[in-house]
C-alpha positions in Angstrom: 0.0 0.0 0.0 1.4 3.4 -0.9 0.5 6.7 0.7 -1.4 9.0 -1.5 -0.4 12.7 -1.3 -2.9 15.4 -2.1 -1.8 17.8 -4.8 -0.2 21.0 -3.6 -2.7 23.8 -4.1 -2.1 27.6 -4.2 1.7 27.4 -4.0 2.7 27.4 -7.7 4.6 30.7 -7.5 6.5 29.7 -4.4 7.3 26.2 -5.8 8.4 27.7 -9.2 10.7 30.2 -7.4 12.2 27.4 -5.1 12.7 25.1 -8.1 14.6 27.9 -9.9 16.9 28.3 -6.9 17.6 24.6 -6.8 18.3 24.7 -10.6 20.8 27.5 -9.9 22.4 25.4 -7.2 22.8 22.6 -9.8 24.8 25.1 -11.9 27.1 25.9 -9.0 25.3 28.9 -7.3 24.2 27.4 -4.0 22.1 29.4 -1.6 20.1 29.2 1.6 16.4 29.9 1.7 14.3 30.5 4.8 10.7 29.7 4.5 8.7 31.3 7.3 5.1 31.8 8.3 2.4 30.9 10.7 1.9 27.4 12.0 -0.1 25.3 9.6 0.3 27.3 6.4 2.1 24.5 4.5 5.8 25.2 4.9 6.6 21.5 5.4 4.3 20.5 2.6 5.9 23.0 0.2 9.4 21.6 1.1 8.1 18.0 0.6 6.8 18.9 -2.9 10.1 20.6 -3.8 12.0 17.5 -2.5 9.8 15.2 -4.5 10.4 17.2 -7.7 14.2 17.4 -7.0 14.4 13.7 -6.5 12.5 13.1 -9.8 15.2 15.1 -11.6 18.0 12.9 -10.1 19.0 15.2 -7.2 19.7 14.2 -3.6 17.6 15.4 -0.7 18.6 15.6 3.0 15.8 16.2 5.4 16.4 16.9 9.1 13.9 18.0 11.6 14.4 20.0 14.8 11.9 19.4 17.7 11.3 21.4 20.9 12.1 18.5 23.1 15.5 18.2 21.4 16.5 21.9 21.5 19.3 21.2 24.0 20.8 18.3 21.9 23.8 19.4 20.0 23.3 19.2 16.2 20.0 17.5 16.5 18.5 18.5 13.2 21.8 17.9 11.4 22.1 14.4 13.0 18.5 13.7 12.0 19.3 14.5 8.4 22.3 12.1 8.5 20.2 9.4 10.1 17.4 9.8 7.5 20.1 9.7 4.8 21.2 6.2 6.0 18.0 5.0 4.4 17.0 7.6 1.9 20.5 8.7 0.6 22.9 5.8 1.3 25.7 7.5 -0.7 25.6 10.4 1.8 25.7 8.0 4.7 28.7 6.2 3.3 30.6 9.4 2.5 29.9 10.5 6.1 31.1 7.1 7.5 34.3 7.6 5.6 34.8 10.7 7.8 33.5 9.0 10.9 36.4 9.9 13.1 35.3 13.6 12.7 31.6 13.3 12.1 30.8 11.0 15.0 30.6 14.3 17.0 27.3 14.8 15.1 26.0 11.2 14.8 27.9 8.8 17.1 26.6 5.8 15.1 28.8 6.8 12.2 31.8 5.4 14.1 33.1 2.3 12.3 34.0 0.6 15.6 31.6 0.5 18.5 32.9 2.2 21.6 35.4 4.3 19.9 36.0 7.4 22.0 34.9 10.7 20.5 37.7 13.2 20.3 37.2 16.9 20.3 37.1 18.4 16.8 37.2 22.1 15.8 33.9 23.2 14.5 35.2 24.4 11.1 36.9 21.0 10.6 33.6 19.3 11.6 31.5 21.4 9.4 33.9 21.2 6.5 33.9 17.4 6.7 30.1 17.2 6.7 29.8 19.5 3.6 32.6 17.5 1.9 30.8 14.3 2.5 27.5 15.7 1.1 29.3 17.1 -1.9 31.2 13.9 -2.6 28.0 11.9 -2.5 26.2 14.3 -4.7 28.6 14.0 -7.5 27.3 16.2 -10.4 23.8 16.5 -8.9 22.6 19.2 -6.6 21.7 18.4 -3.0 18.6 19.9 -1.5 19.1 20.1 2.3 15.9 20.8 4.3 16.1 21.6 8.0 12.4 21.6 9.1 11.2 23.4 12.2 14.7 25.0 12.6 13.3 27.5 15.1 13.7 24.6 17.6 17.4 23.9 16.7 20.2 24.2 19.1 23.0 26.8 18.9 25.4 24.3 17.3 23.0 23.6 14.5 22.6 27.4 13.9 26.4 27.7 13.8 26.5 25.0 11.1 23.8 26.8 9.1 25.8 30.0 9.2 28.9 28.2 8.2 27.1 26.5 5.3 25.7 29.8 4.2 29.2 31.3 3.9 30.5 28.2 2.0 
């Protein structure tokens, strides 16, 4: 049984604009977009439709969610994106595992050997390793990275977003 998704209604202009931004990213002009608005207006649904279209065109999608109960957990939304990638984007997971010594600070299960002690890593090194893993896995395709409900994200996740915006 497959879940049936209702068509997206009344968001053609927004979806067209977002699709154009993703197309520009595929040409090498990456960017960050903030979608904001009142609760229940369809921000998550809009991102889901954009993700679906991007996957149809051969792109990769990373989806992480922040939650109020996890607002004190370091990198919770970023870790969630990696954990979802384990199933949805295995190439991203494998590229991250290749950098497990560094990236286990975000998702401890990346460690190749159970019980390996986490060592401190400078944030720029950590963030660079994460972006390198995603870039390696993407190859020539663009990666759409959605961090949903980011208003609940911890300070470390916000630092990563700022780093990503500059890079």
